[in-house]
N, C-alpha and C positions, 0 to 999 in steps of 0.2 A: 666155576666159581671165579669171581673177579674181586680183587681188592684194589684199592685205589691209592694214587700217589699221596693224597692228602685229603683230609676231611675236617670240616668244622661241624661238630655234633653237639647240640645243646638241648637241654630239656625246655619245653615250651609250655607256658600257661597262657591261654587265650582270653582275650577280651573282645568286646564288640568293636568292629571296625567299619568305617563307611563303605558303601557299595560304589564300585566304579565300573565304567564300561570295560568290556573285555576286548582283547586284541590278540590275534594269532601270532603276530610278530611285529617288531618295531626296529627300524634301522636308522641310526644317526651316524654322523662321521666317526669312524673308528670303533663303533660298537653296534652289535646286533643282538636282540633278545627274541627268542622263539619259545613257544610252548611245545614241548616234546609230543610226538605222536603217541597216543594211548594215555595221555595225562587225564586225570579225572576232573581237572578244572583248567581254565585258560587264564593266564596271568592278565590282570587288568592293565589298561593302557597307561594309567598314571604311574603305577609301580614299575611297569616295563620301562617307561621313560626314566624313572629314578635309577633303576638298575643300569640302564644303558649309559646315562650320564655319569654315574659313579665309575663304571668301567673306563669310559673315555677319559675322564679326568685323572684317574689313577694311572692309566697308560701314559698320558702326557707327562706326568711326574717321572715315571720310570724312563721315558725317552729323554727327558731333560737331564737325568742322572747318567745318561750315556748307554743305557741298556738297549740291546737289539730286540725291540718289541715287534709283535705282529702288527700288520696294518689295521686289522679289524679284530677286536675281541668278541668272540661269540659266546653267548650264554644260552643254554637250553634249560628250561624250567619244567619240572615234572611234579604234579601233585600225586602223592602216594599215601595210602592209608596207614600211617604210622606216626608215632610221636616224634617231636624234634624236627630238626632240619639238617641237611647235609650238603656241603659245597665242596667240590673237588675239581681238579684240572687235568688236562691231558698232556701237560708239559710243553705244549707248542702254541696253541692259539685259542683254546676253548675252555670254558667253565661249565659245570653242570650242577644245577641246584635242584634238590628234591625237598619238597615241603608237604605237610599233611593237608593243608588247605590254604586259601588266600589270606586267612587270618594271620598266618605266619609272616606276612610281609609288613606287619605293623612295626612301629619303632621298638627297640629292645625293651623299653619299660613295659610294653604291652604284650610283646611276643616272646621275649627272652632270647631272640636271635639277633646277632650283630652283623647285619648284611653289609654295611659299608666297610667295616673292618675286614670282614670275610673276603670281599672282593679284592681289597688291597693286599691281604695276606696271600691269596692264591696267585695273584699276578706277581707277587714277589717270588714265588716258586718258579713261575714261567720265566721271569727275568733272569734267574740263575740258570735254569735248565736249558734255555735256548743257546747259551754259550758254553756252559760247563756240562757237557753231555756224559763224560766219563767221570762219574762221581760215586762209584760203588764204595769208595773209601770213607764216605761220609756216614756218620751216625744219624739216627733220628734226631738227636739233639742238634746236630749241625744243620740238617735240612729244615726241620720245623722251627728251630731257633732263628735261622736266617729269615724265614718268612715272617715270623713274629716280630723280629726287630725291624726289618725294613718295611713291613706292612704297617707297623705303628707309626713310623716316620712318615709314610705316605698318607696315612689318615690325616695327620696334621696339615700336610700340604694341600690335600684335597679340600679340607675345611677352609683353608685360606683362600682357595680359588672359588669355592662354590657356596660356602656358608651353610647355616642351618636349613635353609630352604631346599637343599638338595633332596631331602626325603619328604614324601607327602605328609607324613606325621612328623613335623620338624622337631629336632632335638640337638643338643650340643654333643656331637659325636667326637669332639676332641678328647672327651673322657675315655674313649676307646682306643686312643692313640698312644703317644709316648707318655701321657699322664698315667695311664694304667700300667704301662711297662715299668715306669719308675717306681710305682707303688709295689709292684711285684718284686723288683730288684731290692728295694729297701726292706721288704718283709723277709728276706733271706729264704725265699721259697725253695723247696727241694725239687721243684719241677724240672725235668730234663730239658723241656723246651725253654724255660726261663734261663737255665744255665747256658744253653746254646746262644740265646739272644744276648746275654751279658757278654759273651766272648766276641760276638760280631760287633757289638757296640764299642767294646774296647779297641778292636781293630780299626773301626771307623775313626776313632779319635787319633789314631796314628797316621793312617794313609789318606783319610778323607773319603766321604761318600762317593764322589765321582770316580774314584780309583778302583772300585769293586769290579766293574766290567772288565778292566784291563787285567786285574788279578785273576779273575775267573778264566779269562782267555789264556793267560800264561799257564795256569794249572792244566787247562785242556790241551794246550800245545805240547806240554812235556809228556803227556800221556802217562799218567801215574799208574804204576803197577799195583793193582789192588792187593796182590799177595804180600808185597813189601813196600807200602806206600810212603813211609815216613821220610826217607832220604830225599826223594824227588820233590815232595811237597815242601819240605823244609828248605832245601836249596833254592827252589824257585821263589819262595816267599822272602827269604832274607836278602836275596839279590834284587827284589822287585823295586825297592826304593833304597838305593845305596846309602843315602843320607840318614835313613831311619833303620839301618841294619841292626844296631844294638837293641832298639826298642822292639823290632820285629822278632828278633831272636828270643827275647825275654817273653814276648806275648806267646809265641809258638810253644815255648817250654810249658806254660801253664794251660794253654788252650788245646793242645794236641790230644790230651787224654779225653777231653769232652767231645771233640769234633771228629776224631779219626776212629773208624771202626776197628775193633780188636778182633780180627779174624783168626781162626784156628789154622795155623800153618804147619805143614808136615815137616818132620825131620828128614824125610826122603826127598832129597834135593833133585830138581829137574836136571836131567842129563839128556842131551840131544844127540842125534846121529844124522848124517847126510843120507838123503833118500837113496843115493847111488850106492851106498854101502850096505843096503838091506837086500834081502833075497829077491824081492820083487814078486813073491808069492804070498800075499797077505791072507790072513784067516779072519773070518768074522765071528765074533762072539756076541750073544749066544748063537749057536748054529741055526736054530729055528727063529725066523724073523717074527713069528707071532701072527695073530689075527685080531683085527681091531674090534674092541667092544664099544668104546666111545672115545671122546677126546676132551681135554681140559686146558684152559688157559689160566695162568696165574699172574698177578702183580703182587709183589711183596713175598713171593715164594718161588720155588724152583722145581724143576723136573730132574730127578737124579736116579741113576740105575747103577747097581753094583755088578762088577764083572770079575772073572778069574782068568788068569793066563791059561792057555790050552795045554801047556806042558812046561816042564822045568826049563830054566835058562832065562836069558835076558830077552824080553819082548818090548817092542816099541809100538806105541799107538801112532797110527799114520792118518787115520780118518775116523769120523763119527757119522753114523747114519741116523737120521731122525725121520720118523713117520709123522707128518703133520701138515698143517695148512695155515695160511695167513688170513686174518680177518681185518676189516677196516676199509680204508680208502681203496678205490679201484686201482689207482696208481700206487705201486709199492713205495712205502716211505723209505727215506735214506737212513734207516735205522740199523744198528748192529745189535747183536746179543752175545752173551758170554757162553763159551764152551769150556768148562772147568774140569781139570783132572785133579782128583783128590785121592788120598790113601784109603785104607780099609776103614778108618775112623772118620772119614769125610773131611780130613784136614787138607788144606790146599797144597797142591804141588805146582800147578801152572794153569794159566787162563789164555784162551785164544778167542778170536772174534769170528762170528758168522754174520751173514746179511739176511735181513727180512726178505729181501727181494728174491732170494733163492727159493722161497716157498710159493706155491700157487695159491690162489684164493678160492679154489673149488674144493674137490674131494681131497682127503688126506692122502699123501703120497710120500714115498721114501726119497729123501734128499741126502746127498753125500757132501760132507764138509771136510776138506783136507786140513790137517793140523801139522805143526812142526813135529817131525818124528821125535818122540820123547819116551824114554824108558819108563815102564810102569812097574809098580810093586806086584807081588803075586795076586793080591786082591785090591781092587781099586774102584772108585766111583767116577762116572762122567755125569756132571750136573749142568743143566742149562738155566740161564737167567735171561729172560726175554724183556724184563721191565715193561710188561704189557700195560696198556692204558685202556680207558673206555673206548677209545676210537681206533686203536691199532694194537694188534697182538698176534700171537701164534698159538694155535691149538696143537697139543701133542697127544697122539693117540696112545691108548693103553689096552692091554690084553688081560682080561680077567681070568683066563684059564690058568695063569700062574701068579703067585703072590710071594711077597717077602723079600724081593730084591730091589724095591724102589722106595725113594724118599721124596718129600715135597719141601725140603728146606733149601735155602740159598747156599751157594758155594762158601765154604769156610765157616758154616754155622753147624751146630749140633744137628745130627740127622733126625728128621721127623718122618716116621714110616708113612708111606702111601698105601692105604689098605684096600683099595678097589681093584688092584691088579698090578701089573708091571708095565712101565712105560715102554713103548716101542722105540727103543734106542739101542743101537748096536755099535760096538767098537771094532775097528779094523786094526789088526795087529800084525806085525812082521818082526823078523829077527835078523841079526847081522848075517851077511853072506859069508860062507867059509872062505878063509884066505888061502 
């Protein structure tokens, strides 16, 4: 099962639309539209060009604002037999649109789907994600609110560049930009996305739109600890523009509760040991590595397994073994994932990084990841967060012969049981060498 970074999902009511010639793919400077393999219909050439020109125009706006955008925005369109439309991104260079039929490509008044806004919104995610890669501290309000705010701004600028004729069924799509956002803000909407957009808009008034790429880069450079993120985020922000320090301090005071994830953090504090001070005779738990039943990749969820120390005393986790495989591009992406240590209630203790490239792209196999030797409580979880996307991710194998020890929640979130078996994850433990 895969969930996605972001999706635009709307109910659609169809009207008759003109018939256009079909086209398997269309490439223009900085944009490419293709019909996905297995699609029940082929996007017509007129709407393919409209989508491509929308992507190219929106990309140009983001580049003008200083964002590190991909050279070419790729869009894959799939016709699937279900109501509504769905648009999502892979966080790097591609968008994916699923529609029930070509009728869904009509203007919003006829289809109920806001394609121009949707493209600007999704490219807003990519504009952030390509720079701010370590963002687990963000709430949904922060991530979706950012894309809603900046996407609305970009809609207006695309209109200024392309006008109503951008879409084959011309309409004034400025109403889907900041005009709509301002109405939402004035209505005191209780939407989490609107609340997040409001905070980003307030920050833009302080630092200016072109400063966002530099701020995101500063937050990425400081490598915010997702277990205790507030201090690093705050210090980086208030020193970002010294002349605006007072205004930034006040903005952060009101914005942080909306934008920063409130993770569950353990009272069991991380305590480390030097590898040389350990016995050098580690023990793997569970003792039996299990036999694969199947494998699963998640985005928006995690793979977690509960462990117990093998005997009384102080034990330190030194490595984590994962049975899995990578999918996506043949060349391994330069992606990292989280390996999190949590207490018996799944409250966070510490987080380490692993690399996608450590996994093969064939059959599932056991891979060992060394971690900083850290003392564990008598019962604890190891949870993985791969941030998988449509185009890249990691499958983790599970064994259905045992159950009850595994969860599918993200680190620092209330545990949600995984009912199909136990993840094939093992912890390597060692203890201090006698003095």
